[in-house]
C-alpha positions in Angstrom: -30.8 20.4 -55.9 -27.2 20.6 -57.6 -26.4 23.4 -60.1 -26.6 21.4 -63.1 -30.1 20.3 -62.1 -30.9 24.1 -61.6 -30.0 24.9 -65.2 -31.8 22.1 -66.2 -35.1 23.1 -64.8 -34.7 27.2 -65.3 -34.2 26.1 -69.2 -37.2 23.4 -69.3 -39.6 25.5 -71.5 -36.8 25.8 -73.9 -35.8 22.1 -73.7 -39.6 21.6 -74.2 -39.8 23.8 -77.3 -37.0 22.0 -79.0 -38.8 18.8 -78.7 -42.0 20.4 -80.6 -39.6 22.2 -83.2 -41.3 21.2 -86.4 -37.8 20.1 -87.7 -37.7 17.5 -84.8 -40.9 16.7 -84.8 -40.0 16.0 -88.9 -37.4 14.0 -87.7 -39.6 11.5 -85.8 -42.2 11.1 -88.7 -39.3 10.9 -91.4 -40.2 13.6 -93.0 -37.9 16.7 -93.6 -37.9 19.1 -96.5 -34.8 18.2 -98.6 -33.9 21.4 -98.6 -33.7 21.6 -94.6 -31.9 18.9 -94.2 -29.0 19.9 -97.1 -28.8 23.2 -94.8 -28.8 21.6 -91.8 -25.4 19.6 -92.4 -23.5 22.7 -93.8 -23.9 24.5 -90.8 -23.5 21.8 -88.1 -20.3 20.4 -90.1 -19.0 24.1 -89.4 -20.1 24.4 -86.2 -19.2 21.1 -84.5 -15.6 22.4 -86.5 -15.7 25.2 -83.8 -17.3 22.9 -81.2 -13.9 20.9 -81.2 -11.6 24.1 -81.3 -13.5 25.5 -77.8 -12.4 21.3 -76.4 -9.0 22.4 -77.4 -9.5 25.4 -74.8 -11.2 24.0 -72.2 -8.4 21.5 -72.3 -5.9 24.6 -71.8 -7.8 25.3 -68.9 -8.3 21.6 -67.4 -6.6 21.2 -64.5 -6.8 17.2 -64.2 -5.7 14.7 -66.6 -9.0 13.5 -66.3 -10.0 16.5 -68.1 -8.0 16.7 -70.5 -9.1 13.0 -71.3 -12.3 14.4 -71.7 -11.8 16.9 -73.9 -9.8 14.7 -76.1 -12.1 12.0 -76.3 -14.9 14.4 -77.3 -12.9 16.1 -80.1 -12.6 12.2 -81.5 -15.8 11.4 -80.6 -16.6 14.8 -83.2 -14.4 13.9 -86.2 -15.0 10.1 -86.2 -18.1 9.7 -84.7 -20.3 12.5 -85.4 -20.1 12.0 -89.3 -22.9 9.4 -89.1 -25.9 11.1 -88.2 -24.3 13.5 -90.7 -24.1 10.8 -93.3 -27.8 9.6 -92.2 -29.5 13.0 -93.4 -27.2 13.3 -96.5 -28.5 10.0 -97.7 -32.2 10.8 -97.2 -31.5 14.3 -99.4 -29.5 12.7 -101.8 -26.4 14.5 -101.8 -23.0 13.7 -101.2 -21.6 14.9 -97.5 -18.2 16.0 -98.9 -20.4 18.5 -101.1 -21.6 19.9 -97.9 -18.6 20.8 -96.1 -17.1 24.0 -96.1 -20.1 26.3 -96.1 -20.0 30.1 -94.7 -22.0 30.3 -91.8 -25.2 31.6 -91.6 -26.4 34.4 -88.9 -27.6 31.9 -85.9 -24.8 29.2 -86.6 -22.2 32.3 -86.5 -23.6 34.4 -83.7 -23.7 30.6 -81.5 -20.0 29.9 -82.3 -18.9 33.5 -80.9 -20.7 33.4 -77.7 -19.3 29.7 -77.2 -15.5 31.0 -78.3 -16.4 34.0 -75.9 -17.2 31.9 -73.3 -14.1 29.9 -73.7 -11.3 32.7 -74.4 -12.6 35.2 -71.7 -14.3 32.8 -69.1 -13.4 30.0 -67.1 -13.4 26.1 -67.5 -17.0 26.5 -65.9 -18.0 29.4 -67.9 -16.5 27.0 -70.9 -18.7 24.0 -70.0 -22.1 25.7 -69.9 -21.6 27.4 -73.1 -20.7 23.7 -74.8 -23.3 21.7 -72.7 -26.7 22.4 -74.1 -25.5 21.3 -77.2 -25.3 17.7 -76.3 -27.7 17.7 -73.4 -30.6 18.6 -76.0 -29.5 16.4 -78.5 -29.5 13.2 -76.0 -32.9 14.6 -74.9 -34.3 14.8 -78.4 -32.8 11.1 -79.0 -34.5 9.8 -75.6 -37.7 11.2 -76.9 -37.9 10.7 -80.1 -36.9 7.0 -79.2 -39.8 6.8 -76.7 -42.3 7.8 -78.8 -41.8 7.0 -82.6 -39.7 3.8 -81.4 -38.2 3.9 -84.8 -37.4 0.3 -86.8 -34.4 0.2 -89.4 -36.1 1.0 -92.6 -37.3 4.5 -90.6 -35.4 7.3 -92.7 -34.0 8.3 -89.7 -33.4 5.6 -87.8 -29.0 6.2 -87.5 -29.5 9.5 -86.6 -32.3 8.7 -83.5 -30.4 6.2 -82.7 -27.0 7.8 -82.3 -28.7 10.8 -80.1 -30.8 8.2 -78.3 -27.6 5.9 -77.5 -26.1 5.3 -74.0 -23.1 7.3 -75.1 -24.6 9.9 -76.0 -26.6 9.8 -72.1 -22.9 8.8 -70.6 -21.3 12.5 -72.4 -24.4 14.6 -70.9 -23.7 13.3 -67.2 -20.5 13.9 -67.4 -20.9 17.4 -68.3 -23.2 17.5 -65.3 -20.5 16.0 -63.1 -18.3 18.7 -64.5 -20.7 21.7 -64.0 -21.4 20.9 -60.5 -18.1 20.7 -59.3 -16.8 24.2 -61.0 -19.8 25.6 -59.5 -18.8 24.9 -56.1 -15.4 26.1 -56.6 -17.2 29.1 -57.9 -18.1 32.6 -56.2 -21.9 33.9 -56.6 -20.9 36.1 -60.1 -19.0 33.4 -62.1 -22.0 31.0 -60.8 -24.4 33.8 -62.8 -22.2 34.2 -65.2 -22.3 30.1 -65.9 -26.1 30.3 -66.0 -26.3 32.9 -68.4 -23.7 31.3 -71.1 -25.9 27.7 -70.2 -29.4 30.3 -71.1 -27.8 32.0 -74.2 -26.6 28.3 -75.7 -30.2 26.5 -75.1 -31.7 29.2 -76.8 -29.4 28.9 -79.7 -30.3 25.1 -79.9 -33.9 26.6 -80.3 -32.6 29.0 -82.9 -30.0 26.6 -84.6 -33.0 24.6 -85.7 -35.0 27.2 -87.1 -32.2 28.4 -89.4 -32.2 25.1 -90.9 -35.7 24.3 -91.2 -36.3 28.2 -93.0 -32.8 28.0 -94.5 -31.2 31.0 -93.2 -28.9 33.1 -94.9 -27.5 36.4 -94.7 -28.8 39.5 -96.6 -27.9 40.0 -99.7 -25.5 42.9 -100.6 -24.3 44.7 -103.8 -20.7 44.0 -104.6 -18.1 46.1 -106.5 -19.5 44.9 -109.8 -23.3 45.0 -109.5 -23.2 40.9 -108.6 -25.5 40.4 -105.7 -23.7 37.6 -103.4 -24.1 36.0 -99.8 -22.1 36.7 -97.1 
C-alpha cells in the first residue's frame, strides 16, 4: 500500500464524519442556514488566500519544473476558479461576494492556516504537501459523494458547488497530490514520514472543524476595549 493510501486509510473515520456533517448534509438537501453560508464564505476566502501563499512556499522547495508548474497552476485555480462555488453560496444567501471579503479569521480558521504555514515554513516539501492535501482530497470526496447520492439537477440550490467539486479537475488534483506525497515519502526517512503523517491527520481533523466553525458561526470570545466597547478579536 502506498504512503498516501495509508494516510487515507488511517483518516477514513474523519473523512466519513465530514460526509455526515450537518453542513455537508445540508448542501446535499439544499438547506443550509443563511448565517452559516455567510460565515463559511468569509472564512474560506481568507483561508484560500493563505493556501495560495503556502503554494508559493511549496514552490520554493520544488526541485523540478513539473512541481513548479503544478503549484503555479493551483494558485491560479484558487484565484480564478474556486470563486465559483463561493458565488453559489452567496447567491443562495442573498449577499454580495465583495461584502464578505477581508473578514478576521475565526479561531478554527486561524489555527488551521497557522498549522499549514508552520509545516511549510519549518518542514520539507513532503511535509508541506501532507499539510495541504486534506483540503482538496476531502472536497473531492464530498463532491463525488453528493454527485452520487443527490444527483443534483440544475435547479438544485447548490448545483454549481456540488458539480464543481465533483468534477474531473478535482479528482485530478487529488491524484497529483497523492503521487507527489508518495514520491516524497519514498525519499524521506522514518522521522520525516512520521511528521508527514501527523500533518495529514491534523489537517484532516481541522477540515472537519472548519465545517463546524461555519455551521456554528464561531467567533472569538468578546473582550473589553479601553473605551468600554466589546469587539470581536
